[in-house]
C-alpha positions as CSV (number, residue, x, y, z in Angstrom):
1,X,55.8,-20.3,-50.8
2,X,54.8,-17.0,-49.1
3,X,53.8,-17.5,-45.5
4,X,50.2,-16.9,-44.5
5,X,51.1,-14.5,-41.7
6,X,49.1,-11.4,-40.8
7,X,50.7,-8.0,-40.3
8,X,52.5,-7.6,-37.0
9,X,51.0,-4.2,-36.5
10,X,47.5,-5.8,-36.9
11,X,48.3,-8.5,-34.4
12,X,49.6,-6.1,-31.8
13,X,46.6,-3.8,-32.2
14,X,44.2,-6.8,-32.0
15,X,45.8,-8.2,-28.9
16,X,45.6,-4.9,-27.1
17,X,42.0,-4.4,-28.1
18,X,41.1,-7.9,-27.1
19,X,42.8,-7.6,-23.7
20,X,41.1,-4.3,-23.0
21,X,37.8,-5.1,-24.8
22,X,38.1,-1.6,-26.1
23,X,39.6,0.1,-29.2
24,X,39.9,3.4,-27.3
25,X,42.0,1.9,-24.5
26,X,44.1,0.0,-27.0
27,X,44.8,3.2,-28.9
28,X,45.8,4.9,-25.7
29,X,48.2,2.0,-24.8
30,X,49.8,1.9,-28.3
31,X,49.9,5.7,-28.6
32,X,48.0,5.8,-31.8
33,X,44.5,7.0,-32.8
34,X,41.4,4.9,-32.3
35,X,40.8,4.9,-36.1
36,X,44.2,3.4,-36.6
37,X,43.3,0.5,-34.2
38,X,40.0,0.1,-36.1
39,X,41.8,-0.1,-39.4
40,X,44.3,-2.7,-38.2
41,X,41.6,-4.9,-36.7
42,X,39.4,-4.6,-39.7
43,X,42.3,-5.5,-41.9
44,X,43.0,-8.5,-39.7
45,X,39.4,-9.6,-39.9
46,X,39.5,-9.3,-43.7
47,X,42.7,-11.3,-43.8
48,X,41.2,-14.1,-41.7
49,X,37.8,-14.0,-43.3
50,X,35.9,-13.8,-40.0
51,X,34.7,-11.4,-37.4
52,X,36.8,-11.0,-34.2
53,X,34.6,-8.4,-32.6
54,X,30.9,-7.6,-32.6
55,X,30.3,-3.9,-32.8
56,X,27.6,-2.6,-30.4
57,X,26.3,0.7,-29.3
58,X,28.3,0.4,-26.1
59,X,31.5,-0.6,-27.8
60,X,33.0,-3.9,-29.0
61,X,32.7,-7.4,-27.7
62,X,34.9,-10.3,-28.7
63,X,33.3,-13.1,-30.7
64,X,34.0,-16.7,-29.7
65,X,36.5,-16.9,-32.6
66,X,38.0,-13.6,-31.4
67,X,38.4,-14.9,-27.8
68,X,40.2,-18.1,-28.9
69,X,42.4,-16.3,-31.4
70,X,43.2,-13.6,-28.8
71,X,44.6,-16.1,-26.4
72,X,46.8,-17.6,-29.1
73,X,48.1,-14.3,-30.3
74,X,48.8,-13.1,-26.8
75,X,50.8,-16.2,-26.1
76,X,52.9,-15.8,-29.3
77,X,53.5,-12.2,-28.7
78,X,54.7,-13.0,-25.1
79,X,57.2,-15.5,-26.7
80,X,58.5,-12.9,-29.1
81,X,58.9,-10.4,-26.3
82,X,60.8,-13.0,-24.2
83,X,63.1,-13.8,-27.1
84,X,63.8,-10.1,-27.6
85,X,64.5,-9.5,-23.9
86,X,66.8,-12.6,-23.9
87,X,68.8,-11.3,-26.8
88,X,69.0,-7.8,-25.2
89,X,70.1,-9.2,-21.8
90,X,72.9,-11.3,-23.3
91,X,74.0,-8.7,-25.9
92,X,73.8,-11.4,-28.5
93,X,76.4,-13.5,-26.8
94,X,76.3,-16.9,-25.0
95,X,72.8,-18.3,-24.4
96,X,69.7,-18.3,-22.3
97,X,68.7,-21.3,-20.2
98,X,65.0,-21.2,-19.2
99,X,64.6,-23.3,-16.0
100,X,61.4,-24.3,-14.2
101,X,62.1,-24.9,-10.5
102,X,60.6,-25.9,-7.2
103,X,60.7,-22.6,-5.4
104,X,62.1,-23.7,-2.1
105,X,64.8,-25.8,-3.7
106,X,65.8,-23.0,-5.9
107,X,65.9,-20.4,-3.1
108,X,67.7,-22.5,-0.5
109,X,69.9,-24.9,-2.5
110,X,70.3,-23.8,-6.1
111,X,70.7,-20.0,-5.9
112,X,73.5,-20.1,-3.2
113,X,75.5,-22.3,-5.7
114,X,74.4,-20.8,-9.0
115,X,76.7,-17.8,-8.7
116,X,79.7,-20.2,-9.3
117,X,78.1,-21.4,-12.5
118,X,77.3,-17.9,-13.9
119,X,80.7,-16.7,-12.8
120,X,82.4,-19.4,-14.9
121,X,80.0,-18.8,-17.8
122,X,79.6,-15.0,-17.8
123,X,77.9,-15.1,-21.3
124,X,75.1,-17.4,-20.1
125,X,71.9,-16.2,-18.4
126,X,69.9,-18.7,-16.3
127,X,66.2,-17.7,-15.9
128,X,64.3,-19.3,-13.1
129,X,60.5,-19.6,-13.0
130,X,58.6,-21.4,-10.2
131,X,56.7,-24.6,-11.2
132,X,55.6,-27.3,-8.7
133,X,53.7,-29.6,-11.0
134,X,54.6,-31.7,-14.1
135,X,53.9,-30.0,-17.4
136,X,54.4,-30.5,-21.2
137,X,57.6,-28.8,-22.4
138,X,56.1,-28.2,-25.8
139,X,53.6,-25.7,-24.3
140,X,56.3,-23.7,-22.4
141,X,59.5,-21.8,-23.1
142,X,61.4,-24.1,-20.6
143,X,64.6,-25.9,-21.5
144,X,64.6,-28.0,-18.3
145,X,62.9,-28.3,-14.9
146,X,64.1,-29.2,-11.4
147,X,61.3,-31.2,-9.9
148,X,60.6,-33.1,-6.6
149,X,58.8,-36.4,-7.4
150,X,58.9,-38.9,-10.2
151,X,61.1,-38.4,-13.2
152,X,59.1,-40.3,-15.8
153,X,57.5,-37.4,-17.6
154,X,56.5,-38.4,-21.2
155,X,59.2,-37.6,-23.8
156,X,61.8,-36.5,-21.3
157,X,65.0,-37.6,-19.7
158,X,65.8,-37.3,-16.0
159,X,69.0,-36.9,-14.0
160,X,68.9,-37.8,-10.3
161,X,70.1,-35.1,-8.0
162,X,69.3,-36.2,-4.4
163,X,66.9,-37.8,-2.0
164,X,65.0,-35.7,0.4
165,X,66.4,-36.0,4.0
166,X,63.7,-35.0,6.5
167,X,65.0,-34.0,10.0
168,X,63.1,-33.4,13.2
169,X,64.0,-29.9,14.4
170,X,62.9,-27.3,16.9
171,X,64.0,-24.3,18.8
172,X,66.9,-25.0,21.3
173,X,64.6,-23.7,24.1
174,X,62.1,-26.5,23.3
175,X,64.3,-29.1,25.0
176,X,66.8,-27.0,27.0
177,X,69.2,-27.6,28.5
178,X,69.5,-30.8,26.5
179,X,70.7,-30.9,22.9
180,X,69.1,-34.2,21.8
181,X,66.1,-36.2,23.0
182,X,65.0,-39.8,22.3
183,X,62.6,-40.2,19.4
184,X,59.8,-41.4,21.6
185,X,60.0,-38.2,23.6
186,X,58.9,-36.2,20.6
187,X,55.4,-37.6,21.2
188,X,55.2,-35.4,24.2
189,X,55.9,-32.3,22.2
190,X,53.5,-30.4,19.9
191,X,54.1,-31.8,16.3
192,X,53.9,-29.2,13.6
193,X,52.2,-30.7,10.5
194,X,52.6,-30.0,6.8
195,X,49.1,-29.9,5.4
196,X,50.2,-31.4,2.0
197,X,51.9,-34.3,3.8
198,X,49.5,-35.4,6.6
199,X,51.4,-38.7,7.3
200,X,54.9,-37.4,7.3
201,X,55.4,-37.7,11.1
202,X,53.8,-41.2,11.1
203,X,56.2,-42.4,8.4
204,X,59.1,-40.9,10.2
205,X,58.3,-42.6,13.5
206,X,57.6,-45.9,11.7
207,X,61.2,-45.7,10.2
208,X,62.3,-46.0,13.8
209,X,59.9,-48.8,14.6
210,X,57.7,-46.5,16.8
211,X,54.0,-45.9,17.0
212,X,53.0,-42.5,18.5
213,X,49.3,-41.8,19.2
214,X,49.4,-38.1,18.4
215,X,51.5,-38.3,15.2
216,X,48.6,-36.7,13.2
217,X,47.8,-34.0,15.7
218,X,49.1,-30.5,15.7
219,X,48.9,-27.1,13.8
220,X,48.9,-27.6,10.0
221,X,50.8,-25.3,7.7
222,X,51.2,-25.6,4.0
223,X,54.7,-24.3,3.3
224,X,58.1,-25.4,4.7
225,X,58.9,-21.7,5.2
226,X,55.9,-21.5,7.6
227,X,57.0,-24.6,9.5
228,X,60.5,-23.3,9.8
229,X,59.5,-20.0,11.3
230,X,57.0,-21.7,13.6
231,X,59.7,-24.1,14.8
232,X,62.1,-21.2,15.4
233,X,59.5,-19.5,17.5
234,X,59.2,-22.5,19.7
235,X,55.7,-23.5,18.6
236,X,56.7,-27.2,18.3
237,X,58.8,-29.7,16.5
238,X,58.8,-29.8,12.7
239,X,59.9,-32.2,9.9
240,X,61.8,-30.3,7.3
241,X,64.2,-31.2,4.5
242,X,67.7,-30.6,5.8
243,X,68.8,-28.6,2.7
244,X,66.1,-26.0,3.5
245,X,67.4,-25.2,7.0
246,X,71.1,-25.6,6.9
247,X,71.6,-21.9,7.6
248,X,69.2,-22.0,10.6
249,X,71.0,-25.1,12.0
250,X,74.4,-23.5,11.6
251,X,73.2,-20.3,13.3
252,X,71.7,-22.2,16.2
253,X,68.2,-21.0,15.5
254,X,67.1,-24.6,15.2
255,X,68.4,-27.9,16.6
256,X,68.2,-31.4,15.1
257,X,66.2,-32.8,18.0
258,X,66.8,-36.5,17.3
259,X,69.9,-38.0,15.6
260,X,68.1,-39.9,12.8
261,X,68.4,-39.7,9.1
262,X,65.2,-40.4,7.2
263,X,65.1,-40.4,3.5
264,X,61.5,-39.7,2.3
265,X,60.0,-41.1,-0.9
266,X,60.7,-37.8,-2.7
267,X,63.7,-37.2,-4.9
268,X,64.9,-34.2,-6.8
269,X,65.6,-34.5,-10.6
270,X,66.7,-32.4,-13.4
271,X,64.2,-33.1,-16.2
272,X,64.5,-32.0,-19.8
273,X,62.9,-33.0,-23.2
274,X,64.6,-35.6,-25.2
275,X,65.0,-33.3,-28.2
276,X,67.2,-31.0,-26.1
277,X,69.5,-33.7,-24.7
278,X,72.3,-32.6,-27.0
279,X,72.0,-28.9,-26.4
280,X,75.5,-27.7,-25.6
281,X,74.3,-25.2,-23.0
282,X,72.0,-27.7,-21.3
283,X,74.8,-30.3,-21.3
284,X,77.1,-27.8,-19.6
285,X,74.6,-26.9,-17.0
286,X,73.6,-30.6,-16.4
287,X,77.2,-31.6,-15.9
288,X,77.7,-28.7,-13.4
289,X,74.5,-29.5,-11.5
290,X,75.3,-33.2,-11.3
291,X,78.7,-32.5,-9.8
292,X,77.2,-30.0,-7.3
293,X,74.5,-32.5,-6.3
294,X,77.1,-35.3,-6.0
295,X,79.3,-33.1,-3.7
296,X,76.3,-32.3,-1.6
297,X,75.3,-35.9,-1.2
298,X,78.8,-36.9,-0.2
299,X,79.1,-34.0,2.4
300,X,75.7,-34.8,3.8
301,X,76.2,-38.6,4.0
302,X,73.4,-39.3,1.5
303,X,75.6,-41.4,-0.7
């Protein structure tokens, strides 16, 4: 049976006209005449049996059906473009792995290691896109996601990577000439707070059996990158996942103020849809990532 698919030229012309709300601007973008755009859109309307635009003296306005269809067409054309770019980038060889990632984890932990994977699999491209919240894979181009939180997304499988180890850090000059202080002494320092985790310091002190009156007080910042820089500048003590600041600790920009390992309630997982579980490329990447995470947990004493 012949597919009920409109002309690609008509879809491209309609998407451009819908995005610009103008046949003239669409024609300019596509390097065609305005009448050519009009013909393509009219042909598409005839094919669908409905109006996509209302013609007015001031130009054209999308109908409700046109607005809804425009979003769908734009999404499909984006997918086609991504597929074309993927084939072009790989030269038709190997494969493309689309990975959604927690940005800080990708920047500080994954990317410094990813070169080893791509070096061993030169015909594979790993594309990274930041995502911080759960989503439905069917609505995205992603093959897998690295996520901090629970792994029980509907219709997926999850591979444990590591627990989050929060360490109390600060500038060396914050406690100079000492290199360590007792946990209770932290209560006399300004405590830098992460706005999305208001009880982080309280839980950290409770893990040591301590109760500190000012554990909720202090400047609030949303991102770990902000907390890191504030701590480096001597603005106070911060609780930061160790994997994010290993370079700063190694270079002496930050000190681990208290010798205490605290595993928060957050863990990192590789999550992928069940239907992709047997994908050869994903299985290869999963095996490599599991081994890297295992080696890191061993080296960091996280078990």
